[in-house]
Every structure is written in C-alpha cells, then in structure tokens.
C-alpha positions as CSV (number, residue, x, y, z in Angstrom):
1,M,-7.9,25.6,23.9
2,S,-5.4,26.5,21.1
3,I,-6.1,25.8,17.6
4,T,-3.1,22.7,17.9
5,Q,-5.0,21.3,20.8
6,K,-8.1,21.2,18.5
7,S,-6.6,19.9,15.4
8,V,-5.3,17.3,17.3
9,A,-8.3,16.3,19.1
10,D,-10.8,16.5,15.5
11,Q,-8.5,14.5,14.1
12,K,-8.6,11.6,16.6
13,E,-12.3,11.9,16.6
14,F,-12.0,11.3,12.7
15,F,-9.8,8.3,13.1
16,R,-12.5,6.8,15.8
17,Q,-15.7,7.2,13.4
18,G,-13.7,4.9,11.1
19,H,-13.4,7.2,8.2
20,T,-10.1,6.6,6.9
21,K,-9.8,2.6,7.1
22,P,-11.3,1.4,3.9
23,Y,-9.6,1.2,0.9
24,E,-12.2,3.1,-1.0
25,F,-11.2,5.5,1.1
26,R,-7.7,5.2,0.8
27,I,-7.6,4.9,-2.4
28,D,-9.6,8.5,-3.0
29,Q,-7.6,10.5,-0.7
30,L,-4.4,9.4,-2.8
31,K,-6.1,10.1,-6.5
32,K,-7.1,13.7,-4.9
33,L,-3.0,14.0,-3.9
34,K,-1.8,13.4,-7.1
35,K,-4.9,15.7,-8.6
36,M,-3.4,18.7,-6.8
37,L,0.2,18.6,-7.3
38,K,-0.4,18.6,-10.6
39,E,-3.3,21.6,-10.5
40,W,-1.5,23.3,-7.8
41,E,2.2,22.7,-9.9
42,P,3.4,25.4,-11.3
43,A,2.6,27.9,-7.8
44,I,4.7,24.5,-6.3
45,L,7.8,25.2,-8.9
46,E,7.0,29.0,-8.5
47,A,7.0,28.9,-4.5
48,V,10.6,26.4,-4.3
49,H,12.2,29.3,-6.6
50,T,11.6,31.6,-4.4
51,D,12.6,30.3,-1.3
52,L,15.6,28.3,-2.3
53,N,16.3,29.8,-6.2
54,K,15.8,25.9,-7.2
55,S,15.8,25.6,-11.2
56,E,12.3,24.5,-12.7
57,Y,14.1,21.5,-13.8
58,E,15.9,20.5,-10.0
59,A,12.7,22.0,-8.7
60,F,10.6,19.2,-10.6
61,A,13.3,16.3,-10.6
62,T,13.7,16.3,-6.7
63,E,10.7,18.0,-5.6
64,V,7.1,16.9,-7.4
65,G,8.3,14.3,-10.3
66,F,9.6,11.8,-7.3
67,L,6.3,12.1,-5.4
68,Y,4.3,11.3,-8.5
69,S,5.9,7.9,-8.9
70,E,5.6,7.4,-5.3
71,L,1.5,8.2,-5.2
72,D,1.8,5.7,-8.6
73,D,3.1,2.8,-6.7
74,H,0.8,3.6,-3.8
75,I,-1.9,3.1,-5.5
76,K,-1.6,0.7,-7.7
77,N,-0.4,-1.7,-4.9
78,L,-2.4,-0.6,-1.6
79,E,-4.7,-3.1,-2.1
80,E,-2.6,-6.2,-2.3
81,W,-0.2,-4.4,0.9
82,M,-3.3,-4.0,2.6
83,E,-4.3,-7.4,2.8
84,P,-4.7,-9.6,6.1
85,I,-0.7,-11.8,5.8
86,Y,-1.7,-15.8,6.5
87,V,0.9,-17.2,9.0
88,K,1.3,-21.0,9.0
89,T,0.0,-22.8,11.9
90,P,2.0,-24.9,13.7
91,L,0.7,-28.5,15.8
92,T,0.2,-26.9,19.4
93,H,-2.3,-24.6,17.3
94,K,-4.0,-27.0,15.4
95,G,-7.6,-26.1,14.3
96,S,-6.8,-22.3,14.5
97,K,-6.7,-19.8,11.9
98,N,-3.6,-17.4,12.1
99,Y,-3.2,-14.2,10.7
100,I,-2.0,-10.8,10.2
101,I,-4.1,-7.3,10.0
102,K,-2.9,-4.0,8.8
103,E,-4.3,-1.4,10.8
104,P,-3.6,1.9,10.9
105,Y,-1.7,3.9,13.5
106,G,-4.2,6.2,13.9
107,N,-3.1,10.9,14.1
108,V,-0.2,10.9,12.5
109,L,2.5,14.0,13.4
110,V,4.8,14.8,10.0
111,I,7.3,17.3,10.6
112,A,9.2,18.2,7.2
113,P,12.5,20.1,6.7
114,W,13.0,23.0,4.8
115,N,15.7,21.2,2.3
116,Y,12.8,19.9,0.0
117,P,10.0,21.0,1.5
118,I,7.3,19.7,-0.9
119,N,8.7,16.2,-1.3
120,L,9.8,15.7,2.2
121,A,6.3,17.2,3.4
122,I,4.0,15.0,1.1
123,A,6.4,11.7,0.7
124,P,5.6,10.8,4.2
125,I,2.1,11.6,3.6
126,I,1.9,9.7,1.1
127,G,2.3,6.4,3.6
128,A,0.4,7.5,5.7
129,I,-2.8,8.0,4.3
130,A,-2.1,4.4,2.4
131,A,-1.9,3.2,5.9
132,G,-5.3,4.7,7.1
133,N,-4.0,7.2,9.1
134,T,-5.0,10.8,9.5
135,V,-1.6,13.8,9.7
136,I,-0.8,16.9,11.1
137,L,2.0,18.0,8.9
138,K,3.8,20.7,10.1
139,P,6.1,22.2,7.4
140,S,9.5,23.7,8.2
141,E,9.4,28.1,8.7
142,L,12.4,28.4,7.0
143,T,10.9,28.4,3.5
144,P,7.9,30.4,4.3
145,N,6.9,30.3,0.9
146,V,6.5,26.8,0.0
147,S,4.6,26.4,3.9
148,A,1.7,28.8,3.2
149,L,1.5,27.3,-0.3
150,L,1.5,23.9,1.8
151,E,-1.6,24.9,3.9
152,E,-3.7,26.7,1.3
153,M,-3.5,23.7,-1.4
154,I,-4.2,20.8,1.6
155,A,-6.8,23.2,3.1
156,E,-8.5,23.9,-0.4
157,T,-8.4,20.0,-1.2
158,F,-8.7,17.3,2.0
159,E,-10.9,17.7,5.5
160,P,-9.0,18.9,7.8
161,G,-9.9,16.0,10.4
162,F,-7.9,13.8,7.8
163,L,-5.1,16.0,7.0
164,T,-4.1,19.6,7.4
165,V,-1.5,21.9,8.2
166,I,-0.3,23.8,11.2
167,E,1.8,26.3,10.2
168,G,4.3,28.3,12.5
169,G,7.9,27.9,14.3
170,K,9.8,26.3,17.1
171,E,7.0,27.3,19.3
172,T,4.5,25.2,17.3
173,S,6.7,22.3,17.1
174,Q,6.7,22.6,20.9
175,E,3.3,22.4,21.4
176,L,2.9,20.1,18.7
177,L,5.5,17.4,20.2
178,D,3.3,18.7,24.0
179,Q,0.2,16.9,22.4
180,R,-0.7,12.9,22.5
181,F,-0.2,11.2,18.6
182,D,0.1,7.5,18.0
183,Y,3.2,8.1,15.3
184,I,5.6,11.1,14.7
185,F,7.8,11.0,11.7
186,F,10.7,13.5,11.5
187,T,12.9,14.6,9.2
188,G,15.8,16.8,10.0
189,S,18.8,17.7,12.1
190,I,20.8,14.8,14.7
191,Q,20.4,18.0,17.6
192,V,16.5,18.3,17.4
193,G,16.1,14.5,16.8
194,K,16.8,14.1,19.9
195,I,14.3,16.6,21.0
196,V,11.0,14.7,18.7
197,M,12.1,11.3,20.5
198,E,12.6,12.8,24.1
199,K,9.3,14.3,23.4
200,A,8.2,11.0,21.9
201,S,9.0,9.1,24.9
202,K,6.4,10.9,27.4
203,H,4.0,8.9,25.9
204,L,5.5,6.2,24.2
205,T,5.1,7.6,21.3
206,P,6.8,5.3,18.2
207,V,8.8,7.6,15.7
208,T,10.5,7.3,12.6
209,L,13.5,10.0,12.4
210,E,15.1,11.1,9.4
211,L,18.5,12.4,9.8
212,G,21.8,12.8,8.7
213,G,25.7,13.0,9.1
214,K,28.2,13.0,7.6
215,S,28.5,10.3,4.4
216,P,31.3,9.8,2.4
217,A,31.9,8.9,-0.9
218,I,34.7,6.7,-1.3
219,V,37.1,6.1,-4.3
220,H,39.3,3.5,-4.9
221,K,42.3,3.8,-7.3
222,D,40.6,1.5,-9.8
223,A,37.5,4.1,-10.2
224,K,36.8,4.9,-13.0
225,L,37.5,8.4,-12.5
226,D,35.7,10.6,-15.1
227,L,32.5,9.1,-14.2
228,A,33.2,9.2,-10.8
229,A,33.6,13.1,-11.2
230,K,30.9,14.0,-12.7
231,R,28.5,12.1,-10.6
232,I,29.7,13.1,-7.3
233,V,29.9,17.1,-8.2
234,W,26.1,16.2,-9.7
235,G,25.5,14.5,-6.1
236,K,26.7,16.8,-4.1
237,F,26.3,20.2,-5.8
238,T,22.5,19.7,-6.4
239,N,20.2,22.0,-4.0
240,A,23.7,23.5,-3.4
241,G,24.9,20.8,-1.1
242,Q,21.9,20.8,1.0
243,T,20.8,17.0,1.0
244,C,20.9,14.7,3.5
245,I,22.1,12.2,1.6
246,A,24.3,14.2,-0.1
247,P,28.2,13.0,-0.3
248,D,29.3,15.1,2.5
249,Y,33.5,14.6,2.1
250,L,35.4,12.8,-0.5
251,F,37.9,9.6,1.2
252,V,40.0,9.1,-2.4
253,H,43.1,6.9,-2.8
254,E,46.4,8.9,-2.4
255,D,47.2,7.0,-5.8
256,V,44.5,9.1,-8.4
257,K,44.0,12.5,-6.2
258,D,44.8,14.6,-8.5
259,K,43.5,13.5,-11.3
260,L,40.1,13.4,-9.7
261,F,41.0,17.3,-9.8
262,V,41.2,17.9,-12.9
263,K,38.5,15.7,-14.0
264,I,36.0,17.4,-11.0
265,K,37.0,21.3,-12.1
266,K,35.6,19.7,-15.3
267,H,32.3,18.8,-14.5
268,I,31.8,21.5,-12.1
269,Q,32.3,23.7,-15.0
270,S,30.0,22.2,-17.0
271,M,27.1,21.6,-14.8
272,Y,27.2,24.8,-13.6
273,G,29.3,27.2,-15.9
274,K,32.5,29.4,-15.6
275,D,31.2,31.6,-13.2
276,P,28.7,30.3,-11.0
277,F,27.5,33.4,-9.5
278,E,26.2,34.4,-13.1
279,N,24.1,31.1,-13.3
280,T,21.0,32.0,-12.4
281,D,19.9,28.4,-11.8
282,F,22.0,27.1,-8.8
283,T,20.7,27.3,-5.8
284,S,21.2,29.7,-2.8
285,I,21.5,29.0,1.0
286,V,18.2,28.9,2.9
287,S,19.5,31.3,5.6
288,S,21.4,34.0,6.6
289,S,23.0,31.8,9.7
290,H,23.3,28.8,7.3
291,F,25.4,30.7,5.4
292,G,27.4,32.1,8.1
293,R,27.9,29.0,9.4
294,L,29.1,28.0,5.8
295,T,31.5,30.4,5.2
296,G,33.1,29.7,8.5
297,F,34.9,26.4,7.3
298,L,36.1,28.2,4.1
299,D,39.6,29.0,5.8
300,N,40.0,25.5,6.6
301,G,42.8,23.5,4.5
302,E,43.2,24.6,0.9
303,I,40.5,25.7,-2.0
304,V,41.1,23.1,-5.0
305,T,38.2,25.4,-6.5
306,G,35.5,27.7,-5.8
307,G,35.1,29.2,-2.5
308,R,33.9,32.6,-3.6
309,S,30.5,33.4,-1.7
310,D,28.0,36.0,-1.5
311,R,26.2,37.1,1.0
312,E,23.4,39.6,-0.9
313,R,22.3,36.1,-2.6
314,L,23.5,33.9,0.0
315,M,25.1,31.9,-2.6
316,I,28.3,30.0,-2.6
317,E,30.1,28.5,-4.8
318,P,30.6,25.1,-5.3
319,T,33.8,24.1,-3.7
320,V,36.3,21.6,-3.3
321,M,38.6,21.4,-0.4
322,D,41.9,19.9,0.1
323,D,44.5,19.3,3.2
324,I,42.1,18.2,5.2
325,S,42.1,16.7,8.4
326,W,40.0,15.1,11.0
327,D,40.3,17.4,12.8
328,D,39.1,20.7,11.5
329,P,35.7,22.2,12.5
330,V,34.5,21.3,8.3
331,M,34.8,17.5,9.9
332,K,33.2,17.8,12.4
333,E,29.7,17.8,11.8
334,E,27.8,17.9,8.7
335,I,28.1,20.4,6.4
336,F,24.8,20.7,4.4
337,G,26.3,22.9,1.7
338,P,28.3,23.2,-1.8
339,I,31.5,22.7,0.0
340,L,33.4,19.1,-0.5
341,P,36.3,17.9,1.9
342,V,38.4,15.9,0.7
343,L,40.6,13.8,2.2
344,T,43.1,10.5,1.6
345,Y,44.1,7.0,2.2
346,E,46.7,4.6,1.1
347,N,45.1,1.3,2.0
348,L,41.0,0.7,1.4
349,S,41.2,-1.4,4.5
350,D,42.3,1.2,6.3
351,A,40.0,3.5,4.9
352,V,37.2,1.2,6.3
353,E,38.7,1.2,10.0
354,I,38.6,4.6,9.9
355,L,35.7,4.8,9.1
356,Q,34.4,2.3,11.2
357,D,35.7,4.3,14.2
358,H,32.7,7.4,12.9
359,E,29.4,7.7,13.4
360,K,27.0,5.1,10.5
361,P,26.2,8.0,8.2
362,L,22.9,8.2,6.4
363,A,24.9,7.5,3.3
364,L,27.9,6.3,1.7
365,Y,29.5,5.8,-2.1
366,Y,31.3,3.6,-3.4
367,F,33.5,4.1,-6.4
368,G,35.4,0.9,-7.9
369,K,35.4,-1.4,-11.0
370,K,36.6,-4.4,-8.4
371,E,33.1,-6.5,-7.2
372,K,35.3,-7.9,-3.8
373,D,36.1,-4.4,-2.9
374,Q,32.5,-3.5,-3.5
375,K,31.4,-6.5,-1.7
376,Y,33.9,-6.1,1.4
377,V,32.8,-1.8,2.0
378,T,29.2,-1.9,1.5
379,E,28.9,-5.4,3.7
380,T,32.1,-3.7,6.9
381,L,30.3,-0.6,7.1
382,S,27.1,0.1,8.6
383,F,25.2,3.0,7.1
384,G,21.3,3.3,6.4
385,G,21.7,3.2,2.4
386,G,23.8,4.3,-1.2
387,C,25.6,3.4,-4.2
388,I,28.1,1.7,-5.8
389,N,30.1,3.5,-8.9
390,D,27.2,6.3,-8.0
391,T,25.2,9.1,-5.8
392,L,21.5,9.9,-4.7
393,Y,20.2,7.0,-7.0
394,H,18.8,4.6,-4.7
395,I,16.5,7.1,-3.0
396,A,14.5,7.1,-5.9
397,N,13.9,3.8,-6.4
398,P,10.5,2.7,-4.2
399,H,11.3,-0.7,-4.2
400,L,14.5,-0.4,-2.0
401,P,13.3,1.7,1.6
402,F,15.2,4.7,2.6
403,G,16.2,5.3,6.0
404,G,19.0,5.5,8.3
405,V,21.0,3.4,11.4
406,G,22.1,4.7,14.5
407,S,22.8,8.3,14.8
408,S,21.8,9.1,11.0
409,G,18.0,7.8,11.9
410,M,15.7,5.1,12.7
411,G,13.1,3.8,10.7
412,A,12.7,3.5,6.7
413,Y,9.7,4.6,4.2
414,H,9.2,4.9,0.2
415,G,7.3,2.6,-1.7
416,K,5.8,-0.8,0.9
417,A,8.2,0.6,3.8
418,S,6.1,3.8,3.6
419,F,3.0,1.6,4.5
420,N,4.8,-0.6,6.7
421,T,6.4,2.4,8.6
422,F,2.3,3.8,9.4
423,T,1.3,0.4,10.0
424,H,1.0,-1.5,13.3
425,Q,1.0,-5.8,12.6
426,K,-2.1,-6.6,14.8
427,S,-1.5,-10.7,15.2
428,I,-4.7,-12.8,15.1
429,T,-5.4,-16.3,16.3
430,R,-9.3,-17.5,15.4
431,Q,-9.6,-21.0,17.3
432,T,-12.0,-23.4,16.7
433,T,-14.6,-24.0,18.9
434,K,-15.5,-27.4,17.3
435,F,-12.6,-29.5,19.7
436,D,-10.3,-28.6,22.4
437,Y,-6.9,-29.8,23.4
438,S,-7.3,-30.7,27.7
439,F,-3.0,-31.4,27.6
440,R,-3.0,-27.0,27.3
441,Y,-5.0,-26.4,30.8
442,P,-4.2,-27.3,34.8
443,G,-4.6,-30.6,35.7
444,S,-3.9,-33.0,32.1
445,K,-2.4,-36.0,33.7
446,A,-0.2,-36.3,30.1
447,G,-0.4,-32.2,29.1
448,L,3.1,-32.3,30.3
449,K,4.3,-35.4,28.6
450,I,2.2,-33.7,25.3
451,I,3.7,-30.3,25.4
452,K,7.2,-31.4,25.8
453,K,6.9,-33.8,22.6
454,L,5.1,-30.4,20.9
455,L,7.6,-28.4,21.7
456,K,10.8,-29.8,21.8
C-alpha cells in the first residue's frame, strides 16, 4: 500500500468512526486552523515572497487576510448552518414531519493551484472542515516553499486521519485521482479540470471545478475613465496578472480608448513606479515555461506601454497592447500574466453579441454609469460573477458565492456556499404511526379518486 493509499484509507476510517460530525469537533478544528495561520503568518508571508516575490502587503491582503475573514464567518455561523431545515408538509403527507439533514460527504480531495498558494489551498478546506469532512490537500509543486510549509504546519496542527498534505508533482496528482474520494475540489486550468472530471467520473465522484477563461472588462463611453483605469490596473496587475478573475482583456468603446490609455499609463506608474523592474515588490512569473509562453504574446499588436521582460528574474512589465484582433494568439487562451490586450467596439449591443459567441468567462467587469446598460450587460451575458465599475472585489465578500459556469467551472464556494458545497442535503420524512391512509395502498376502492383530488 502506497503512502497515498494509506492516507486515503486512514481518513476513510477516521470519518467512519464519526469524529468529524459533532459541532464541537468542527468548531474546534476551525479555531485551530485560525490559530495555526496566526502563529505561522510570518513564515507564510516569507514563503510566498520566496516563491512568487509577493510583497508583504499583497501577500497578506490576498492570501492570509481573506482566510481570517472566511474563518470568522464560518465560526460565527456554523451552528446555524448545521441545523436541520424543516419543510412544509403537503396534504398527502399529513401527520408526518419533513426535514433536511446536513450531512458531510466524507473524504475530500483538494487540489490547489500555485497563483494564490495559501488562499486557494486553505479556503476550500475551511468549508470542508465546517461541513464535517476529512481532507487530503495536494498543493502545487510550482510553489515548493509554500507547499513544504503547508505540509509542516498542518502536520503539526492536525491529526493526519483528519487533515493531511501530500506533496508531489503530476504523478502524485494522478495517483490521488485514481483513489476513490467522496468529493473532489480542484482549482486550476481548464485542460487539467477536464482530466479531473474524467477521473472523478469513474467513481461518480462529485466535483467542484474552479477554472478560468478570458474574463473581459467592458469600458463604455460613459464610464468614469480615471476611476475605471485605476481599478482595472489594480485588478489586472495584482499578482502580476496571475489571477483567475483578473481582467484578461479590455473591450473599450472606440470613442474613449485613447483617453483611457492615458489614464492607464498614469495609474501603472503610480502603483508600480516609472520603472517596474526597480520595484522589488512586483510579483514575478511563476516559472520559466510560463514566462516563455507569456513573452510569446508580446509581438501581437502594438505595445502601448510596458513590453519589457527579464528572463533572469522572471519578470514582465505591466503591458498594454493595442491593434489586437480576435484571431491573435493572445486572444486564443487565458493570458494569466501582466499583459492586457485591448479591443474596441462601436455599439454596446454589438459588443454583447460578440461576447455571447465566446466561452462563458469566470468573471466579467462592466464600467459605465447608466443602470439600464449595467442591467443589460449583466443579465444578457452568462459568466461566473463580477463587478459593475470595479474589478476583483466580488471575491472578497463572503456572502457572495464564487464559482464559474460552463467552461469556467462548476460549483461555488466562500461563506455559506463553502459549507453547502461540501454538504449533502439528506431529505427525511418521519411518518406518523398513529394512523394510516388506506387510499395509498392497492385495493383501496376510493384510492384513485382521493389521490386525484389531492394531487390535481
């Protein structure tokens, strides 16, 4: 039996023994998780900086701070979320009690990505723990310092039969996916998401897939351009664009494009300096292969600002590109880097029609003043979630479920949605024994007449 197989078997046995189901156990584990994050916070920030060159500010804001908020929400509301839900009793069920029990799935596999290696590893675990499951975490091998740290701090804090980390590369992921889990939660690329779903289908294992896609930011002619530029620059170039919900490209009304460029350049300089390569806190690209893929896009169209790259430090300047067509390579796949291509439109209805012909994105951002246009865009187009006159901010609200649709993923989490994701809702009818309806049984003379009266 391999280490992977033993870990799965141990967790299945731990779950069968009923340890994870009581409220007291779940709340204690959530509090232990929060305490762990606080005690290891300096080491977390250092590991994230080592792997991705994230500044302390960005690492705390996008990795750790979010988790504290998420944990507080779960700790505060868990007891209420766990309560059975009693539902109405129809006439056909008179005398019975009908309710829904919140039941954990069992043994959960969480496969985490490299771009937010702490946040996107721990956030789904919070929901899985709250729902009463055991968890095996597979962190990304592309952030080795964070991966090793996750293994160390979780091993020191939790029973391995309850929560454990298994490190490794693709072979480890393959072996894990060959095991029979009760639920799989995957964050990563569309291509790998398809593999995860195929593997899960062999055991009919339910999955949540948090994927990505090409998320547009639409800037209409009545947008507040300076504010739009500021929020687009922040949303796009945070983590050097290595964010699944970053604006992948701009779709700008042709009348305001040039004015928007001026303001974007201003805010790039304000946030990252005249020379971003001299900014020691600008996040690096995760790997040389990813760097090579990104720099291959730099000869598409015309560089408006940026465009320089440093292979030794794996850095690419915040870059904006004009004269881009839908047929350019940069528009054929999710960019996942600090490169922002720009396309234009003449009429908003034409822009919406074009976007309807493309895959459903994980996020969409609309900048414009008129409420009717905001409503038209958000209600006509299908996408995972998004913002009006902002970027990224929807992900930070624990009361908003976060997830994709179509090729950008399936399922959602954050806040109560996380608890619900890892919970099976078991329907129960508790029937009375004080009386019995004869019409429900074969041979009843008036049975059909009564049933028709009750059900029609």
